[in-house]
C-alpha positions as CSV (number, residue, x, y, z in Angstrom):
1,M,-21.9,-0.6,-15.0
2,I,-20.2,-1.5,-11.8
3,R,-16.4,-1.0,-11.5
4,I,-14.2,-2.4,-9.1
5,E,-10.7,-1.4,-8.5
6,V,-8.4,-3.5,-6.4
7,L,-5.0,-2.2,-7.7
8,G,-3.2,0.6,-5.7
9,G,-6.6,0.6,-3.7
10,F,-10.0,-0.1,-3.2
11,R,-12.5,1.7,-5.4
12,V,-15.9,0.6,-6.0
13,A,-17.8,2.9,-8.9
14,G,-21.6,2.3,-10.0
15,L,-23.2,0.1,-6.7
16,G,-26.0,3.6,-6.5
17,A,-26.7,6.3,-8.3
18,D,-27.5,9.9,-8.0
19,D,-30.7,12.1,-9.1
20,A,-29.6,12.2,-12.7
21,G,-29.3,8.4,-12.6
22,S,-25.2,8.4,-13.2
23,A,-23.4,5.8,-11.4
24,V,-22.2,6.9,-7.9
25,L,-18.5,6.6,-7.2
26,D,-17.5,5.6,-3.6
27,P,-13.8,6.6,-3.5
28,T,-12.6,3.8,-0.7
29,G,-16.0,2.0,-0.3
30,V,-16.1,3.2,3.3
31,S,-20.1,3.6,2.9
32,L,-19.4,-0.2,2.7
33,S,-19.5,-2.3,5.9
34,D,-15.7,-4.0,6.3
35,G,-16.7,-7.3,5.5
36,T,-18.4,-6.5,2.6
37,R,-15.5,-4.7,1.3
38,R,-13.6,-7.9,1.9
39,L,-15.9,-10.0,0.3
40,I,-16.2,-7.8,-2.7
41,A,-12.2,-7.4,-3.0
42,A,-12.4,-11.4,-2.4
43,L,-14.3,-12.2,-5.0
44,A,-13.2,-9.2,-7.8
45,I,-8.9,-11.0,-7.4
46,R,-10.4,-14.7,-8.0
47,T,-10.8,-16.1,-11.4
48,R,-13.4,-18.9,-10.3
49,P,-16.1,-19.5,-8.1
50,A,-15.5,-19.2,-4.7
51,D,-16.8,-21.9,-2.3
52,R,-18.5,-20.3,0.7
53,G,-17.3,-22.0,3.2
54,T,-14.2,-21.6,2.6
55,L,-14.5,-17.8,1.4
56,A,-16.1,-17.1,5.1
57,A,-13.4,-19.4,6.6
58,Q,-10.8,-17.2,5.0
59,L,-12.7,-14.0,5.7
60,W,-13.3,-14.5,9.1
61,P,-10.9,-16.8,10.2
62,E,-11.0,-16.5,14.0
63,A,-14.9,-16.7,13.7
64,R,-16.3,-20.2,15.7
65,D,-19.5,-22.2,15.5
66,G,-20.5,-21.5,12.1
67,R,-20.5,-17.6,13.1
68,A,-18.4,-17.2,9.5
69,A,-20.5,-18.5,7.1
70,S,-23.5,-15.9,9.2
71,S,-20.7,-13.6,8.6
72,L,-21.1,-14.2,4.7
73,R,-24.4,-14.1,4.6
74,S,-24.5,-10.7,6.8
75,A,-22.1,-9.2,4.2
76,I,-23.6,-10.3,1.2
77,A,-27.2,-8.9,2.8
78,R,-25.9,-5.8,3.3
79,L,-25.1,-5.1,-0.1
80,G,-28.6,-4.9,-0.4
81,S,-31.1,-4.6,-3.5
82,G,-27.5,-4.0,-5.6
83,G,-26.1,-7.3,-3.9
84,R,-27.7,-9.3,-7.1
85,E,-25.9,-7.3,-10.0
86,I,-22.3,-7.5,-8.0
87,V,-22.7,-10.8,-6.4
88,D,-23.6,-14.3,-8.2
89,S,-24.3,-17.4,-6.4
90,S,-24.8,-20.8,-8.3
91,S,-23.7,-24.1,-7.0
92,G,-19.5,-23.4,-8.6
93,G,-19.8,-20.9,-5.3
94,L,-19.8,-17.1,-5.5
95,E,-18.4,-14.6,-7.8
96,L,-18.9,-11.3,-8.9
97,H,-21.3,-10.9,-12.0
98,E,-20.0,-11.1,-15.4
99,A,-21.3,-7.5,-16.2
100,V,-18.8,-6.1,-13.2
101,A,-15.6,-4.8,-14.6
102,V,-12.3,-5.6,-12.2
103,D,-8.9,-3.3,-12.8
104,L,-6.9,-6.4,-12.1
105,R,-9.1,-8.7,-14.1
106,A,-8.2,-6.4,-17.3
107,A,-4.8,-6.2,-16.3
108,R,-4.5,-10.0,-16.2
109,A,-5.6,-10.0,-19.6
110,T,-3.2,-7.5,-21.1
111,A,-0.5,-9.3,-19.5
112,A,-1.5,-12.3,-21.0
113,R,-1.1,-10.9,-24.6
114,L,2.0,-8.9,-24.1
115,L,3.4,-12.1,-22.3
116,E,2.1,-14.5,-25.1
117,P,5.0,-16.1,-26.7
118,Q,3.4,-15.7,-30.0
119,H,2.5,-12.7,-29.7
120,D,5.5,-10.4,-31.5
121,V,3.7,-7.3,-31.8
122,P,2.0,-5.8,-28.4
123,D,-1.3,-3.1,-29.3
124,D,-0.8,0.3,-29.1
125,A,-3.1,0.1,-26.4
126,D,-1.1,-2.3,-24.1
127,L,1.5,0.1,-24.4
128,S,0.1,3.5,-23.6
129,P,0.8,5.1,-20.5
130,A,-2.2,3.9,-18.7
131,A,-0.9,0.5,-19.4
132,V,1.4,1.1,-17.8
133,D,0.5,2.8,-14.5
134,L,-1.9,-0.2,-14.0
135,F,0.7,-2.6,-14.0
136,G,2.9,0.4,-11.2
137,A,0.0,-0.5,-8.6
138,A,0.2,-2.8,-5.9
139,L,-2.6,-5.0,-5.0
140,L,-4.5,-3.3,-2.1
141,P,-1.2,-2.7,-0.6
142,D,-2.7,-0.8,2.6
143,W,-4.7,-4.3,3.6
144,F,-2.7,-7.3,5.5
145,D,-4.9,-9.7,5.4
146,G,-3.7,-13.5,5.6
147,W,-6.1,-14.2,2.5
148,L,-4.6,-11.8,0.6
149,E,-0.8,-12.5,0.4
150,P,-1.0,-15.5,-2.2
151,A,-2.5,-12.7,-4.6
152,A,-0.4,-10.1,-3.9
153,E,2.6,-12.4,-4.6
154,E,1.3,-13.6,-7.7
155,W,0.5,-10.4,-8.9
156,R,3.9,-8.7,-7.9
157,H,5.6,-11.4,-10.4
158,L,2.9,-10.8,-13.4
159,R,3.1,-7.1,-12.9
160,V,6.9,-7.0,-12.9
161,N,6.9,-9.4,-16.0
162,A,4.3,-7.3,-18.2
163,L,6.5,-4.1,-17.0
164,E,9.8,-5.7,-18.5
165,A,7.4,-6.9,-21.7
166,Q,6.6,-3.1,-22.2
167,S,9.6,-1.8,-22.3
168,D,11.5,-4.1,-24.3
169,A,8.5,-3.2,-26.7
170,L,8.8,0.8,-26.3
171,R,12.2,0.6,-27.0
172,L,12.2,-1.4,-30.1
173,R,9.4,1.0,-31.1
174,A,12.3,4.1,-30.4
175,R,9.6,5.0,-27.6
176,L,12.8,5.4,-25.3
177,H,11.3,7.9,-22.8
178,E,8.4,5.2,-22.2
179,A,10.6,2.3,-22.1
180,A,12.3,3.9,-19.1
181,R,10.0,4.7,-17.6
182,A,8.1,1.7,-17.5
183,A,11.2,-0.1,-16.8
184,R,11.7,2.2,-13.7
185,R,8.2,1.0,-12.5
186,A,9.6,-2.7,-12.7
187,I,12.8,-1.7,-10.8
188,D,10.5,0.2,-8.6
189,V,8.4,-3.2,-8.0
190,D,11.3,-5.3,-7.1
191,P,14.8,-3.7,-7.5
192,L,17.5,-6.2,-7.6
193,R,15.5,-8.1,-10.5
194,E,18.6,-8.1,-12.7
195,T,15.9,-8.7,-16.1
196,A,14.6,-5.2,-15.3
197,Q,18.0,-3.4,-14.3
198,R,18.8,-4.9,-17.8
199,C,15.5,-3.2,-19.4
200,L,16.3,0.1,-18.3
201,I,20.4,-0.4,-19.5
202,A,19.4,-1.1,-22.8
203,V,17.5,1.8,-23.0
204,H,19.7,4.2,-21.9
205,V,22.4,2.3,-24.8
206,A,19.5,2.8,-27.1
207,A,19.5,6.3,-26.5
208,G,23.3,6.8,-27.1
209,N,23.5,7.8,-23.0
210,Q,26.7,5.5,-22.3
211,S,27.1,7.0,-19.1
212,D,23.5,6.8,-17.5
213,A,24.2,3.2,-18.9
214,L,27.3,3.1,-16.7
215,R,25.9,4.8,-13.9
216,A,22.9,2.3,-13.5
217,F,25.1,-0.2,-13.7
218,A,27.3,0.5,-11.2
219,D,24.5,0.9,-8.6
220,Y,22.9,-2.0,-10.0
221,R,26.0,-4.0,-8.8
222,A,26.6,-2.1,-5.7
223,R,23.2,-2.5,-4.7
224,L,23.0,-5.9,-5.1
225,D,26.4,-7.0,-3.7
226,R,25.5,-5.4,-0.3
227,E,22.4,-6.3,-0.3
228,V,22.6,-10.0,-0.7
229,G,26.5,-10.2,-1.6
230,L,25.8,-11.6,-5.4
231,Q,26.9,-10.1,-8.5
232,P,25.7,-9.4,-12.3
233,T,25.8,-12.1,-14.5
234,A,27.3,-12.5,-18.2
235,M,24.0,-11.1,-20.0
236,L,24.0,-7.9,-17.6
237,T,27.7,-7.3,-17.7
238,D,28.2,-8.2,-22.1
239,L,25.3,-5.7,-22.0
240,V,27.7,-2.7,-20.9
241,A,31.2,-4.9,-21.5
242,G,31.4,-2.3,-25.2
243,L,31.3,0.6,-23.6
244,R,33.7,-0.2,-20.5
245,Q,36.4,-0.7,-23.3
246,R,35.9,2.5,-24.7
247,T,35.6,4.0,-21.4
248,G,37.6,2.0,-19.1
249,P,36.5,0.3,-16.0
250,V,33.2,1.1,-14.2
251,A,34.1,3.0,-11.1
252,V,31.3,0.7,-8.1
253,R,30.1,3.5,-5.8
254,R,29.9,1.3,-2.3
255,I,27.4,2.9,0.0
256,G,26.6,2.0,3.3
């Protein structure tokens, strides 16, 4: 099976085979031309077939006089005989073959299950360390192509929501260490996002670590004030209100 990874970097496996018939892993896709790598990545992030003309213009925006279309044809041709196994062409446009496995597609499906309102009890597989790690990775972080920006931003929002859902579900199952790990991953994605901070503080409270909860709250409040001039909402302050009543006011540590 051909496998494509776009989370945390670009990787392709299965485009060739060794003498034993096993799939060959190309850790960075360096054996592929730049145009072919971009073509595969562009198709991997899409949820529907891509129009040839639109895709060519996006991948080769500087090209003129039909050269973008020519570059697209060349990128497909450089896949060689394996091209038919990875790129499917139809009247609707180009897309990856249905048999190709893409990590982003698997992550999107996991996120859909985690964020489904009627899905009250997540599967263990969706809360596993591997699932948390999947959402901890950015979409092609070392690529700076303009066509990638909308998908990268969409993935950023989806992954932080999924990480928060994982943290809450793990906390309710008393798997507090794992819940804190997922919450910290969400904070890494967006340090100023209050719901991510609330996940971590809720884990500290559930574990009985009052000082950790108060420290996390104070650090977040100071950073929020310093960077955007805002204060935490009542939803977060209410979470630590009882702790503050017993231990006294939270000392806000000013940095910078």
